[in-house]
C-alpha positions as CSV (number, residue, x, y, z in Angstrom):
1,M,0.0,0.0,0.0
2,K,2.7,2.4,1.0
3,S,4.8,1.4,-2.0
4,G,1.9,2.2,-4.4
5,F,1.3,5.5,-2.7
6,Y,4.9,6.5,-2.9
7,T,5.0,5.5,-6.6
8,Y,1.9,7.7,-7.3
9,I,3.6,10.7,-5.5
10,I,6.8,10.2,-7.5
11,M,4.9,10.0,-10.8
12,L,2.9,13.1,-9.9
13,L,6.0,15.1,-9.0
14,T,7.6,13.9,-12.2
15,V,4.6,15.1,-14.3
16,L,4.6,18.4,-12.5
17,A,8.3,18.9,-12.9
18,T,8.0,18.0,-16.6
19,A,5.1,20.4,-17.0
20,S,7.1,23.1,-15.2
21,C,10.1,22.6,-17.4
22,G,7.9,22.8,-20.5
23,A,6.3,26.0,-19.3
24,D,9.6,27.6,-18.6
25,H,10.7,26.7,-22.1
26,Y,7.7,28.5,-23.6
27,M,8.2,31.4,-21.3
28,K,11.8,31.8,-22.5
29,K,10.7,31.8,-26.1
30,G,7.9,34.3,-25.3
31,E,10.4,36.6,-23.5
32,K,12.6,36.6,-26.6
33,F,9.7,37.6,-28.9
34,L,8.6,40.2,-26.4
35,A,12.0,41.8,-26.4
36,L,11.8,42.2,-30.1
37,G,8.3,43.7,-29.9
38,E,6.7,40.7,-31.6
39,Y,3.6,40.6,-29.4
40,Y,1.6,38.1,-31.3
41,D,4.3,35.5,-31.3
42,A,5.1,36.2,-27.6
43,A,1.4,35.8,-26.7
44,E,1.3,32.4,-28.4
45,E,4.2,31.2,-26.3
46,F,2.9,32.8,-23.0
47,K,-0.5,31.2,-23.6
48,V,1.1,27.7,-23.8
49,A,3.3,28.4,-20.8
50,Y,0.2,29.6,-18.8
51,N,-1.8,26.5,-19.7
52,K,1.1,24.3,-18.7
53,T,1.4,26.0,-15.3
54,S,-0.4,24.2,-12.5
55,T,-3.4,26.1,-11.0
56,K,-1.9,25.3,-7.7
57,D,1.1,27.4,-8.5
58,R,-0.8,30.6,-8.1
59,P,2.2,33.0,-8.2
60,K,3.5,31.7,-11.5
61,R,0.0,31.6,-13.0
62,G,-0.5,35.3,-12.0
63,E,2.9,36.3,-13.4
64,R,2.3,34.5,-16.7
65,A,-1.2,35.9,-17.0
66,A,0.3,39.4,-16.7
67,K,2.7,38.7,-19.6
68,L,-0.2,37.3,-21.6
69,A,-2.4,40.2,-20.8
70,Y,0.2,42.8,-21.9
71,C,0.7,41.1,-25.3
72,Y,-3.0,40.7,-25.9
73,D,-3.4,44.4,-25.0
74,R,-0.7,45.4,-27.5
75,I,-2.3,43.5,-30.4
76,N,-5.9,44.8,-29.7
77,S,-7.2,41.4,-28.6
78,N,-9.3,43.2,-26.1
79,A,-11.6,40.5,-24.8
80,K,-8.6,38.1,-24.3
81,A,-6.6,40.9,-22.6
82,I,-9.5,41.7,-20.2
83,A,-9.8,38.0,-19.3
84,A,-6.0,37.8,-18.7
85,Y,-5.9,40.9,-16.5
86,R,-8.7,39.5,-14.4
87,N,-6.6,36.3,-14.0
88,V,-3.7,38.4,-12.8
89,I,-6.0,39.9,-10.2
90,R,-7.5,36.5,-9.3
91,Y,-4.0,35.1,-8.7
92,E,-3.1,38.2,-6.6
93,K,-0.3,39.4,-8.9
94,D,-2.0,42.6,-9.7
95,S,-0.5,46.1,-9.4
96,I,-1.7,49.6,-10.0
97,D,-0.8,49.2,-13.7
98,T,-3.0,46.1,-13.9
99,H,-6.1,48.0,-12.7
100,R,-5.3,51.0,-14.9
101,S,-4.9,48.8,-18.0
102,L,-8.0,46.8,-17.2
103,A,-10.0,50.0,-16.7
104,R,-8.8,51.3,-20.1
105,L,-9.8,48.1,-21.8
106,L,-13.2,48.0,-20.1
107,M,-13.8,51.5,-21.6
108,K,-13.1,50.0,-25.0
109,A,-15.7,47.4,-24.3
110,A,-18.1,50.1,-23.3
111,S,-18.3,48.5,-19.8
112,Y,-18.3,52.0,-18.3
113,K,-19.5,51.2,-14.7
114,E,-16.8,48.4,-14.3
115,A,-14.2,50.8,-15.8
116,A,-15.1,53.4,-13.2
117,K,-14.6,51.0,-10.4
118,E,-11.1,50.1,-11.7
119,F,-10.1,53.7,-12.1
120,Q,-11.3,54.4,-8.6
121,L,-9.1,51.6,-7.3
122,V,-6.1,53.3,-8.9
123,L,-7.0,56.7,-7.4
124,D,-7.5,55.2,-4.0
125,S,-3.8,54.3,-4.1
126,L,-2.5,57.2,-6.3
127,P,-4.8,60.2,-5.8
128,G,-2.7,62.3,-8.2
129,D,-2.8,59.9,-11.2
130,E,-3.8,62.1,-14.1
131,L,-4.7,59.3,-16.4
132,A,-6.9,57.7,-13.8
133,K,-8.6,61.0,-13.0
134,T,-9.4,61.6,-16.7
135,G,-10.4,58.0,-17.1
136,L,-12.8,58.1,-14.2
137,L,-14.5,61.2,-15.5
138,A,-14.8,59.7,-18.9
139,A,-16.3,56.5,-17.5
140,Q,-18.9,58.5,-15.6
141,T,-19.9,60.6,-18.7
142,A,-19.3,58.4,-21.7
143,Q,-22.7,56.8,-21.9
144,A,-24.5,60.1,-21.7
145,E,-22.3,61.6,-24.4
146,K,-23.0,58.6,-26.7
147,E,-26.7,59.0,-26.2
148,A,-26.4,62.8,-27.0
149,G,-24.8,62.0,-30.3
150,S,-23.8,64.6,-32.9
151,Q,-24.5,65.7,-36.5
152,Y,-21.9,63.3,-37.9
153,I,-23.1,60.5,-40.3
154,V,-20.8,57.5,-40.2
155,K,-20.9,54.4,-42.6
156,K,-18.7,51.4,-42.9
157,M,-17.1,51.2,-46.3
158,D,-17.2,47.5,-47.2
159,I,-15.7,48.2,-50.7
160,F,-12.3,49.0,-49.0
161,N,-12.4,46.5,-46.2
162,S,-11.1,42.9,-46.0
163,R,-11.0,40.2,-43.2
164,R,-7.8,41.9,-41.9
165,A,-6.9,45.4,-41.0
166,E,-7.3,48.6,-43.1
167,Y,-6.4,51.9,-41.6
168,S,-5.2,55.5,-42.1
169,P,-7.0,56.3,-45.3
170,M,-5.7,59.4,-47.3
171,L,-7.5,61.0,-50.2
172,F,-5.4,61.9,-53.2
173,G,-5.8,63.5,-56.7
174,D,-7.0,66.8,-57.9
175,E,-10.6,65.6,-57.7
176,Y,-10.0,63.5,-54.5
177,D,-10.8,60.4,-56.6
178,Q,-8.1,58.1,-55.2
179,L,-7.9,56.7,-51.7
180,Y,-4.6,55.3,-50.3
181,F,-4.6,53.3,-47.1
182,T,-2.7,50.6,-45.2
183,S,-3.9,47.0,-45.2
184,T,-2.6,43.7,-43.8
185,R,-4.8,41.7,-46.3
186,N,-3.5,38.6,-48.0
187,E,-2.5,40.5,-51.1
188,A,0.2,42.4,-49.2
189,Q,3.8,41.6,-50.3
190,G,5.9,38.9,-48.6
191,D,5.1,35.4,-47.5
192,E,5.8,35.6,-43.8
193,L,3.3,36.6,-41.1
194,S,4.2,39.4,-38.7
195,G,5.3,38.4,-35.3
196,I,3.6,41.5,-34.0
197,T,0.1,41.0,-35.4
198,G,0.0,37.5,-36.7
199,T,-0.9,38.8,-40.2
200,K,1.1,39.9,-43.1
201,N,3.0,43.2,-42.8
202,G,1.1,46.2,-43.9
203,D,1.3,47.6,-47.4
204,I,-0.1,50.7,-49.0
205,F,-3.1,50.0,-51.2
206,F,-5.3,52.3,-53.3
207,S,-8.8,52.6,-54.7
208,Q,-10.1,55.0,-57.3
209,K,-13.4,56.1,-58.6
210,D,-14.7,55.1,-62.0
211,E,-16.2,57.5,-64.5
212,T,-19.6,57.3,-62.6
213,G,-18.0,58.3,-59.3
214,K,-18.2,54.8,-57.8
215,W,-15.3,53.5,-55.7
216,Q,-13.5,50.5,-57.1
217,R,-12.0,47.5,-55.4
218,P,-8.6,48.3,-53.8
219,E,-5.4,47.5,-55.9
220,T,-1.8,46.9,-55.0
221,I,0.8,49.5,-55.9
222,E,3.1,48.0,-58.5
223,S,6.2,50.1,-57.8
224,G,9.1,50.2,-55.3
225,L,6.9,51.8,-52.6
226,N,5.9,48.6,-50.8
227,T,8.4,46.2,-49.4
228,E,8.3,42.9,-47.5
229,F,8.4,45.1,-44.3
230,D,5.6,47.2,-42.7
231,E,4.4,50.3,-44.6
232,G,1.6,52.4,-43.3
233,A,0.0,55.8,-42.3
234,C,0.9,57.9,-45.3
235,C,0.3,61.5,-46.2
236,F,1.0,63.8,-49.2
237,T,2.7,67.2,-49.7
238,P,0.3,69.9,-50.8
239,D,1.6,69.7,-54.4
240,Q,1.0,65.9,-54.3
241,R,4.5,65.2,-55.6
242,E,5.7,63.4,-52.5
243,M,4.3,60.8,-50.1
244,Y,5.5,60.5,-46.5
245,L,4.8,57.3,-44.8
246,T,5.7,55.1,-41.8
247,Q,8.0,52.1,-42.3
248,C,9.0,49.4,-39.8
249,V,12.0,47.3,-40.9
250,T,12.4,43.8,-39.3
251,D,15.6,42.9,-37.6
252,P,15.8,39.5,-36.0
253,N,18.3,40.7,-33.4
254,Y,16.8,44.1,-32.4
255,P,13.5,45.6,-31.5
256,R,11.5,47.1,-34.3
257,Y,11.4,50.9,-34.4
258,A,9.1,52.8,-36.7
259,T,10.7,55.4,-39.0
260,I,9.4,57.9,-41.6
261,V,10.3,57.6,-45.2
262,K,9.3,59.7,-48.3
263,S,8.5,58.6,-51.8
264,A,8.6,60.8,-54.9
265,R,6.0,60.5,-57.6
266,A,7.2,60.2,-61.2
267,D,5.3,59.1,-64.3
268,A,2.2,58.4,-62.2
269,S,4.0,55.9,-59.9
270,W,5.6,56.1,-56.5
271,G,9.2,55.3,-56.0
272,K,11.1,53.5,-53.2
273,G,10.9,55.2,-49.8
274,A,14.0,57.2,-48.8
275,P,14.6,57.7,-45.0
276,V,13.7,61.0,-43.4
277,E,16.1,61.7,-40.5
278,I,14.1,63.4,-37.8
279,S,16.8,62.9,-35.1
280,R,19.9,60.9,-34.6
281,D,18.1,59.1,-31.8
282,T,17.8,55.6,-33.1
283,L,16.0,54.2,-30.1
284,S,12.8,56.1,-30.5
285,S,9.9,55.6,-32.9
286,Y,8.9,58.1,-35.5
287,A,5.5,57.5,-37.2
288,H,2.2,58.8,-38.6
289,P,3.5,61.8,-40.7
290,A,1.3,64.7,-41.6
291,I,2.2,67.8,-43.7
292,S,0.6,71.1,-42.7
293,P,-1.6,72.7,-45.4
294,D,1.1,75.3,-46.2
295,G,3.7,72.6,-46.7
296,E,6.0,74.1,-44.1
297,W,5.8,71.7,-41.2
298,L,6.1,67.9,-40.8
299,Y,4.0,66.7,-37.9
300,F,4.6,63.2,-36.5
301,T,4.2,60.8,-33.5
302,S,7.1,59.8,-31.4
303,D,8.1,58.5,-27.9
304,M,11.4,60.4,-28.1
305,P,12.6,62.0,-24.8
306,G,11.2,65.4,-23.9
307,G,7.5,64.4,-24.3
308,K,4.6,64.4,-21.9
309,G,4.5,60.6,-21.6
310,G,3.6,57.7,-23.9
311,Y,3.5,58.8,-27.6
312,D,3.3,62.6,-28.3
313,I,2.8,64.7,-31.4
314,W,5.8,66.7,-32.5
315,R,6.5,68.9,-35.5
316,I,9.6,69.9,-37.4
317,R,10.0,72.7,-39.9
318,M,10.6,71.8,-43.6
319,T,13.0,74.1,-45.5
320,D,14.9,74.0,-48.7
321,A,18.0,73.4,-46.6
322,G,16.5,70.4,-44.8
323,L,14.6,69.8,-41.6
324,G,14.9,72.0,-38.6
325,G,14.8,70.9,-34.9
326,A,11.8,68.9,-33.6
327,E,9.5,70.6,-31.1
328,N,6.8,69.1,-28.9
329,L,3.3,70.5,-29.4
330,G,2.9,70.4,-25.6
331,E,-0.4,71.1,-23.8
332,P,-3.3,71.0,-24.3
333,I,-2.7,68.5,-27.1
334,N,-0.2,66.1,-25.5
335,T,-0.9,64.2,-22.2
336,P,0.7,61.4,-20.1
337,G,-1.2,59.1,-22.5
338,D,-0.8,58.5,-26.2
339,E,-1.4,61.1,-28.9
340,M,-1.1,59.8,-32.4
341,F,-2.3,60.0,-36.0
342,P,-2.1,63.8,-36.7
343,T,-3.8,65.0,-39.8
344,F,-5.0,68.3,-41.2
345,R,-8.3,69.6,-42.6
346,P,-7.3,72.0,-45.4
347,N,-8.6,75.0,-43.3
348,G,-5.7,74.4,-40.9
349,D,-7.6,72.5,-38.1
350,L,-5.4,69.8,-36.6
351,Y,-7.1,66.4,-36.0
352,F,-5.4,63.8,-33.9
353,S,-6.3,60.7,-31.8
354,S,-5.6,60.3,-28.0
355,N,-6.4,58.0,-25.1
356,G,-5.2,60.5,-22.6
357,H,-8.1,63.0,-23.0
358,K,-11.6,62.4,-21.8
359,G,-13.4,60.3,-24.4
360,L,-15.6,57.3,-25.1
361,G,-12.9,54.6,-24.9
362,G,-9.8,53.7,-26.8
363,L,-8.3,56.3,-29.1
364,D,-10.8,59.2,-29.7
365,I,-10.5,61.8,-32.4
366,Y,-10.0,65.4,-31.2
367,I,-9.9,68.7,-33.1
368,A,-7.3,71.3,-32.3
369,V,-8.3,74.8,-33.5
370,V,-6.1,77.9,-33.0
371,D,-7.9,80.6,-30.9
372,P,-7.4,83.8,-32.9
373,D,-7.0,85.9,-29.8
374,T,-4.7,83.8,-27.7
375,R,-3.0,81.9,-30.6
376,R,-3.3,78.8,-28.5
377,F,-4.9,75.5,-29.4
378,V,-8.4,74.9,-28.2
379,L,-9.6,71.3,-28.2
380,E,-13.0,70.0,-29.3
381,H,-14.3,66.4,-29.0
382,P,-16.6,65.8,-32.0
383,G,-18.7,63.2,-30.1
384,Y,-20.5,60.1,-31.2
385,P,-20.7,58.5,-33.8
386,L,-17.4,59.8,-35.2
387,N,-15.9,58.6,-31.9
388,S,-16.9,55.2,-30.3
389,Q,-15.7,53.0,-27.5
390,G,-13.1,51.6,-29.9
391,D,-10.0,53.1,-31.5
392,D,-11.0,55.9,-33.9
393,F,-8.2,57.6,-35.9
394,G,-6.7,58.4,-39.3
395,M,-8.9,61.2,-40.8
396,T,-8.8,62.4,-44.4
397,F,-10.9,65.1,-45.9
398,E,-12.5,65.7,-49.3
399,G,-11.1,69.1,-49.9
400,P,-12.7,71.8,-47.7
401,H,-15.8,69.8,-46.9
402,N,-16.3,68.2,-43.6
403,R,-16.5,64.7,-45.1
404,G,-14.1,62.0,-46.0
405,F,-12.9,58.8,-44.4
406,F,-11.3,57.5,-41.1
407,S,-10.5,54.2,-39.5
408,S,-11.9,52.4,-36.5
409,N,-12.0,49.0,-34.8
410,R,-15.4,49.5,-33.3
411,G,-17.6,46.4,-33.3
412,D,-14.8,44.0,-34.4
413,A,-14.3,41.3,-31.7
414,R,-10.8,40.6,-33.1
415,G,-9.8,44.2,-33.0
416,W,-9.3,44.7,-36.7
417,D,-9.3,48.3,-38.0
418,H,-11.6,49.1,-40.9
419,I,-12.4,52.2,-43.0
420,Y,-15.5,54.2,-42.5
421,S,-16.9,57.3,-44.2
422,F,-18.0,60.4,-42.3
423,E,-19.9,63.5,-43.1
424,K,-21.0,66.5,-41.0
425,P,-23.4,68.6,-43.0
426,E,-22.1,72.2,-43.2
427,I,-22.7,75.3,-45.3
428,I,-19.4,75.9,-46.9
429,Q,-18.5,78.6,-49.4
430,T,-15.4,78.0,-51.4
431,V,-13.5,79.5,-54.3
432,K,-11.9,77.3,-56.9
433,G,-9.4,78.9,-59.2
434,W,-7.5,77.6,-62.3
435,V,-4.1,79.0,-63.1
436,Y,-2.9,78.3,-66.6
437,E,-0.9,79.9,-69.4
438,M,-2.7,81.8,-72.1
439,E,-2.8,79.5,-75.1
440,G,-1.2,76.8,-72.9
441,Y,-1.5,74.4,-70.1
442,E,-2.0,74.5,-66.3
443,L,0.8,76.0,-64.2
444,P,1.3,73.9,-61.1
445,E,4.4,75.9,-60.2
446,A,2.2,79.0,-59.7
447,Q,1.2,80.5,-56.4
448,V,-1.8,82.5,-55.4
449,Y,-1.8,85.3,-52.9
450,M,-5.1,85.9,-51.2
451,V,-6.1,88.9,-49.0
452,G,-9.5,89.6,-47.5
453,S,-11.2,92.6,-45.9
454,D,-11.4,90.5,-42.7
455,G,-7.7,90.4,-42.4
456,T,-7.1,87.2,-44.4
457,N,-3.6,87.0,-45.8
458,L,-2.8,83.6,-47.4
459,K,-0.3,82.1,-49.8
460,L,-2.1,79.2,-51.6
461,S,-0.3,76.4,-53.4
462,V,-1.6,75.2,-56.8
463,K,-2.2,71.5,-57.5
464,G,-1.0,69.5,-60.4
465,D,-4.0,70.5,-62.6
466,G,-3.3,74.2,-61.9
467,S,-6.2,74.5,-59.5
468,F,-6.6,75.6,-55.9
469,T,-9.6,75.5,-53.6
470,Q,-10.0,77.8,-50.5
471,V,-12.8,78.3,-48.0
472,I,-14.2,81.8,-48.0
473,Q,-16.4,83.7,-45.6
474,P,-19.7,85.5,-46.4
475,G,-19.6,89.3,-46.2
476,V,-15.9,89.5,-47.1
477,D,-14.2,91.1,-50.1
478,Y,-11.2,89.2,-51.5
479,I,-8.4,90.0,-53.9
480,M,-6.5,87.1,-55.4
481,L,-3.2,87.5,-57.3
482,A,-1.8,84.6,-59.3
483,T,1.9,84.6,-60.0
484,C,4.4,82.3,-61.7
485,K,8.0,82.6,-62.9
486,G,8.2,83.7,-66.5
487,Y,4.6,85.0,-66.5
488,L,2.7,88.2,-65.8
489,N,0.5,88.5,-62.8
490,H,-3.3,88.1,-62.9
491,K,-5.7,89.5,-60.3
492,E,-9.3,88.7,-59.6
493,E,-11.6,90.3,-57.0
494,L,-14.5,88.5,-55.3
495,R,-17.4,89.6,-53.1
496,V,-18.9,86.8,-51.1
497,E,-22.6,87.0,-50.2
498,P,-24.3,84.9,-47.5
499,V,-26.0,81.7,-48.8
500,E,-28.3,79.0,-47.4
501,E,-26.5,76.1,-48.9
502,S,-22.9,75.3,-49.9
503,E,-21.6,77.2,-53.0
504,E,-18.4,77.2,-55.0
505,Y,-17.2,80.2,-56.9
506,V,-15.0,79.5,-60.0
507,L,-12.3,81.9,-61.1
508,Q,-9.9,81.7,-64.1
509,F,-6.3,83.0,-63.9
510,P,-4.8,82.9,-67.4
511,L,-1.2,84.1,-67.2
512,A,0.6,85.8,-70.1
513,S,4.1,84.5,-70.9
514,I,6.9,87.0,-71.0
515,R,8.9,84.9,-73.5
516,V,6.5,84.0,-76.3
517,P,3.8,86.0,-78.2
518,V,0.4,86.0,-76.5
519,L,-2.8,85.9,-78.6
520,I,-5.4,88.5,-77.9
521,D,-8.4,86.4,-78.8
522,N,-11.7,87.7,-80.1
523,I,-10.4,90.9,-81.7
524,F,-12.6,91.6,-84.8
525,Y,-12.3,94.1,-87.7
526,D,-14.6,94.6,-90.6
527,F,-13.4,93.1,-93.9
528,D,-10.6,95.1,-95.5
529,K,-10.8,97.7,-92.7
530,Y,-8.9,98.5,-89.5
531,S,-11.7,99.9,-87.4
532,L,-12.6,97.7,-84.4
533,R,-16.0,96.0,-84.2
534,P,-17.9,96.5,-80.9
535,E,-17.5,92.8,-79.9
536,S,-13.8,93.4,-79.6
537,K,-14.3,95.5,-76.5
538,T,-14.4,92.6,-74.0
539,A,-11.0,91.3,-75.0
540,L,-9.4,94.7,-75.1
541,D,-10.8,95.6,-71.7
542,E,-9.1,92.4,-70.3
543,L,-5.8,93.6,-71.9
544,V,-6.3,97.0,-70.2
545,K,-6.8,95.1,-66.9
546,L,-3.7,93.0,-67.4
547,L,-1.5,96.1,-68.1
548,N,-2.8,97.8,-65.1
549,E,-2.0,94.8,-62.9
550,N,1.5,94.7,-64.3
551,P,2.4,98.5,-64.4
552,N,6.1,97.9,-65.1
553,V,5.6,96.1,-68.4
554,T,5.9,97.4,-71.9
555,I,4.6,95.5,-74.8
556,E,4.8,95.2,-78.6
557,L,1.2,95.1,-80.0
558,S,1.3,93.3,-83.3
559,A,-1.3,92.6,-86.0
560,H,-1.0,89.9,-88.6
561,C,-2.7,88.9,-91.9
562,D,-3.0,85.8,-94.0
563,Y,-1.0,85.3,-97.2
564,K,-3.8,86.7,-99.5
565,G,-3.1,90.0,-101.1
566,S,0.2,91.9,-101.7
567,S,2.8,92.1,-99.0
568,E,2.7,96.0,-99.0
569,Y,-1.1,96.1,-98.7
570,N,-1.1,93.5,-95.9
571,K,1.6,95.3,-94.0
572,T,-0.2,98.7,-94.2
573,L,-3.5,97.2,-93.1
574,S,-2.0,95.3,-90.2
575,Q,0.0,98.4,-89.1
576,R,-3.2,100.4,-88.9
577,R,-5.0,97.6,-87.1
578,A,-2.2,97.5,-84.5
579,E,-2.4,101.3,-84.1
580,T,-6.2,101.1,-83.7
581,V,-5.8,98.7,-80.8
582,V,-3.0,100.8,-79.2
583,N,-5.2,103.9,-79.4
584,Y,-8.0,102.0,-77.6
585,L,-5.6,101.1,-74.8
586,I,-4.3,104.7,-74.6
587,E,-7.9,106.0,-74.4
588,H,-8.4,103.7,-71.5
589,G,-5.5,105.0,-69.4
590,I,-2.5,103.0,-70.6
591,A,0.6,105.2,-71.1
592,K,1.6,105.6,-74.7
593,D,5.2,104.9,-74.1
594,R,4.3,101.4,-72.8
595,L,2.9,100.4,-76.2
596,S,4.6,99.7,-79.5
597,P,2.2,99.0,-82.4
598,V,3.7,96.9,-85.3
599,G,2.0,95.5,-88.3
600,Y,3.7,92.5,-89.7
601,G,1.3,91.7,-92.6
602,K,2.1,88.2,-93.6
603,E,5.8,88.2,-92.6
604,K,5.4,86.2,-89.4
605,P,3.0,83.3,-90.0
606,K,1.8,81.6,-86.8
607,T,3.9,78.8,-85.2
608,I,1.7,76.1,-83.7
609,R,1.9,75.4,-80.0
610,K,1.1,72.1,-78.4
611,K,-2.2,73.2,-76.9
612,L,-3.7,74.1,-80.3
613,T,-3.0,70.5,-81.6
614,E,-5.7,69.3,-79.2
615,K,-8.3,71.3,-81.1
616,Y,-6.8,70.5,-84.5
617,P,-5.1,67.1,-84.3
618,W,-3.9,67.3,-87.9
619,L,-1.6,70.2,-86.8
620,K,1.7,69.4,-85.2
621,E,3.6,71.3,-82.5
622,G,6.2,73.6,-84.2
623,D,4.4,73.7,-87.6
624,V,4.7,77.1,-89.2
625,L,1.6,78.2,-91.2
626,T,3.4,79.5,-94.3
627,E,1.7,79.9,-97.7
628,E,3.6,76.9,-98.9
629,Y,2.4,74.8,-95.9
630,I,-1.2,75.9,-96.2
631,K,-1.6,75.3,-99.9
632,K,-0.8,71.6,-99.4
633,L,-3.9,71.2,-97.3
634,D,-7.5,70.6,-98.3
635,P,-9.7,73.7,-98.6
636,E,-11.4,73.4,-95.2
637,K,-8.1,73.1,-93.4
638,Q,-6.6,76.0,-95.5
639,E,-9.3,78.3,-94.2
640,I,-8.7,77.3,-90.6
641,C,-4.9,78.1,-91.1
642,N,-5.7,81.4,-92.6
643,Q,-7.9,82.3,-89.7
644,L,-5.1,81.4,-87.3
645,N,-2.7,83.6,-89.2
646,R,-5.2,86.6,-89.0
647,R,-4.5,87.5,-85.4
648,T,-3.6,90.2,-82.9
649,E,-0.9,89.5,-80.4
650,F,1.4,91.1,-77.9
651,I,4.8,90.2,-76.6
652,V,6.5,91.6,-73.5
653,L,9.4,93.9,-74.2
654,R,10.4,95.2,-70.8
655,I,9.4,94.5,-67.2
656,T,11.1,97.5,-65.5
657,Y,9.1,100.4,-66.9
658,G,8.9,103.3,-64.5
659,M,10.9,101.4,-61.8
660,F,14.1,103.5,-61.9
661,D,14.9,107.2,-61.9
662,E,17.4,109.0,-64.2
663,K,20.3,107.9,-62.0
664,G,19.3,104.3,-62.1
665,N,17.9,104.1,-58.5
666,L,14.8,102.2,-57.7
667,K,11.8,104.5,-57.3
668,N,9.6,104.1,-54.2
669,P,11.3,100.9,-52.9
670,P,8.7,98.9,-51.0
671,A,9.0,98.7,-47.2
672,Q,8.2,95.1,-47.4
673,Q,8.4,92.9,-50.5
674,Q,5.1,91.8,-51.9
675,P,4.5,88.7,-54.0
676,T,6.6,88.8,-57.2
677,G,5.3,88.6,-60.7
678,G,7.6,85.7,-61.2
679,N,9.7,87.2,-63.9
680,A,12.8,84.9,-64.2
681,D,16.2,86.6,-64.4
682,E,14.7,90.1,-64.2
683,E,13.7,92.6,-61.6
684,D,10.8,91.5,-59.4
685,L,7.4,93.0,-59.9
686,Y,5.5,94.2,-56.8
687,F,1.8,94.2,-56.2
688,N,0.0,96.5,-53.8
689,F,-3.0,94.8,-52.1
690,D,-4.3,98.0,-50.6
């Protein structure tokens, strides 16, 4: 009897010892993964170790539950993390951090009453804990705030989403008809699964609208942008020529730190990311880039030293000489918690996500608006349903409108992030302008200066299609000046009246080149005469306006004929026509010595520019419409060419008229330089906004 009992005891001890050794083996593997930040793989090992640990060994069960809870927490397995934290408490291995973390996860589960109890336990031990104070207040008010709701309309966008994670959407394109976002779906590059998430590493994908305006299924990016590593959270410069994005490179021997890289766009494709050195600190993470609307600041998320705690939002100035020094945004934006995913609405409002401010649970979206009096940020919580008990982050806007897309893991038991649309109905008045060369194409290098009677003073960037869009206010008078190197200025004025629904004003900014002849379109004479017909007045009044906007310019005003008739007759007729136009300009206030009328007759046939070939595909850029060329064409095309030769043009002769006195000194030098007329290799033009 005794022999059998002792045998049983020995066998039991052997089993327990074997189980303990096995559990220790998995713990060591888990610790190795944890040191590298590979939380998913670590959780798998810790789970086995926990299950192999005897329930009688309460201390080890509690310690291993704590490791498991931490990893589940980091990979957004919230339900599993809550269960694991409760096991830590059950086995009496809990700490203040255990209850703080459990409270935070209970908020994400919308278990607000239970969360309040956990926050209170923290405050009972640490009355000064700021995160617990904020958390307790949030737990007490979250349900009422959800029930109050807001004007936001939120919809899940199934067209973009998969059975894995999609997050940080970013609209792109002159018409906002492309959407870039990060996804860990199966189509991502590489064959291995991430040790952090248990899925593939994230890649940047994109979707675009078809001709009917319907979003299409997401596509991979066939270029050097994506790698086998993790790419995510991208943004674009205002001119849309560069993408900044987060990248996390795997190293089997070191922890993974996020970095920021930038990719240049060429021939409609994105190139391989090049590192952006924020700091020489290689032990901190740099992620979630955002470019300010003026293109002068790079905002990002980092845990670098000097912050308020956790992850903070920082910014660094972008200059032609490189990046400046990083500065922390400080209070009221940053807290002892995490502030991440900064982004901008085009009006300059900063949106970001935080778990350190009072919210509904998880990461909530907040709006930081600059107070015009104090010049300090004022925070606004946009409420439910834009925010939820889950993580809400990664905003992108459809131009000036308060609509677009964001990401959230609300309602997903596995914690996957998905893309949602949002819209908050607003009455918005905007002006859309188009800057382009007369007789030519858009000018994306242009800039537009905008001043308003309310004190507005802005420099607006022009997009790739030569357009810009800006929100304007009712009851305000605006002046907009478009400038570009090598071109004359163009000014438009706008009076904005109050409206009851959103409205967009459209303005055109055709810029005259200072290097090539500029056609004055719609100038009409009676046949065989040089007197102007009444319908020419509109075009000539525009020329008067142009010359008044560019007072330092002198021009040659030329008239041309087709090849019919004698050279002497055509030259005399064209000279008189040019003089007639000049006389009109003089009568309308343009100084005579700024104008040189020249009649060329048929001596200078028109040279075809590329833009004209779109209207007449049978013409080629560089063709010269000589008599010999025209006579080889059929009669209909001959008449078109003759019409093109019968034209009135001007070309810029000088851009310094009236700027200097007899001694060569600049007259009336401005106290402060105003926007230039963009005249390359010449003296700058100045524009008075008063």
